[in-house]
N, C-alpha and C positions, 0 to 999 in steps of 0.2 A: 296350207295354212291360210286362213282368211284374216286380214287385218280388220280391226273393229274401231269404229268411231266412238264418240262420247257416250252414247246410251246403249252400247252393245249392238248397234246397227252395223251390218257388214259394209265396209268401205269399198267403193268401186275404185278401179285403177285409174283415177283422174290424172291427166297430164298436168305436170307442174312446171314452173320455170317460165322463161320469156315467151311471149306470144309471137307467132310467126305471121307474116303478111297474109298467108292463106287463111289462117284462123280468123284474123281480123276481117277479111273479106266475107267469110262464111257468117260471122256474127252480124256484120252490117246487112247482109242479104236477109238473114233471119229476122232481124228487127224491122227491116223495111216491109217484109211480108206480114209478120204477125204483130208488130208493134212492141212497145216496151212493156215489160211485166211478164209474169209467169216464167221467171228465169229458170226454174227447175226443168221446164219443158225444153229449154234450149239445149240442155245436156244430151237430149235424145237426138239432136240434129246430127246427121252423118258427117263425119270428119271433125266434129268438135268433141273432143274428149276432155271437156272442162266442166267443173262444177257450176251449178247455177249462180252461186255467189261470185265465182271468178268471172263469169260472163257479165253479170250485172256491174261489177266494179270496173271491168275493162270498158264497158259501154259508157258508164257514167263519167269516168275519169279521163278517158282517152279518145273514144270514137264518136261520141254524141255530136251531132251537128251543132254549130254555134259556140263551141268551146273556144275560149281565148287561149292562145299559147304565147309564151314569152314572159318577159319581165313584168312584174307588178309596177304600175305607174305610180308616181308620187301621189296623185289624186286618190288612187285606189288604196295606197298605203295609209293615207290620212283617214279614209273611211274605215279601214280595218282597225286602226288604232282607236278611233272614236267609238266604234261599235264594240270592240273588245272591252273598253273601259266601262261601257254601259251594260253589255250582255255577258261578259266573261267568255268562257270557252265554248260558246254555242256556235260552232263553225258553220253548220248548215243554215242557221238563221242569218249569220253574217253574209254567207254566200248569196242569199236572196237579194242583197243590196248591190251585188257586183255581178251583173249578168255576164254569163260566159265563163265565170270562175267557179271551180268546184270547192266544196267544203274541205276536201283533202288538200288541195293546192294552197288554200288560205291557211289551214292549220300548219302545213309544212313551212310556209313562208314565215308565219308568226314565230314558230319554234326556232328556226335558224336565225332570223334577223333579230328577234328580241333578245336572244342570248348574246349575240355580238354586241348589241347596244348596251345590254346589262353589264357585260365585261368592261366595255368602254366607260360607262358611267361609274362603275365600281372603281376603276383606275383613277378617274377624275376625283371621285369622292376621297379615295385614300391620299391622293396628292394634296387636296384641299385640307384634309385632316392633318397631314404632316406640316403644312404651312401654318395652320392655327396653333399646333403644338409648339412650333418654333417661335411664333410670336408670343405665346404665353410664357415660354421659357425666357425670352428676352425681356419681357415685361417683369417677370419675377426677379431677374438679375438687376434690372433698373431699380426696382423697389428696394432690393437689398443694398444697393449702392447708396440710395437716398438715406436709408436707415443708418448705414455706417457713417455717412457724412453728418447726419443729425446727431448721432452719438458722439462723434468727434467734436462737433461744435458744442454739445452740452458739456463734454469733458473739458474742452478748452475754456468754456464759460465758467465752469466750476473752478478751474485752476485760476482764472482771472479773479473770481470772487475770493478764493482762498488767499491769493496774493494781495488783494485789496484789503481784506480783513487783517492779514498778517502785517501789512504795511501800516494800517491804521493802529494796530496794537503796539507797534514799535514806537509810535509817537508819544 
């Protein structure tokens, strides 16, 4: 039985899963001989039983010379934040401003770190909201106390007036 891909094209038995150091070496040798591009022809290279797409992604995201590895610096983070605000999720365009960083790396960084910051800012927002609600409640209680005092003063004033009038009527 032959497995079929999207448009009814028979699927070759491509190797899937983690790349081995031997496969990385074969891909590096192939690209150094033939250059980048024509990734579908890479799959015909003996020893590499990977699809052209898989080879291209491995080269672009992991094996290409000049790739930076490791933490995104605070300066790079600032550039990512500014460009994302300006361009949105155009990761490959943002990557052009960060030499050695891939669009995939930038996208992954944004998605993991922005969610953490979003959760943190959400907690701060909820905390601030609770503070404001508490202040509003205290303010309302204060207003009610003032109204009660004014009412008591009015009632006391009315009683004084009634007493004064009653006292004057007795004369």
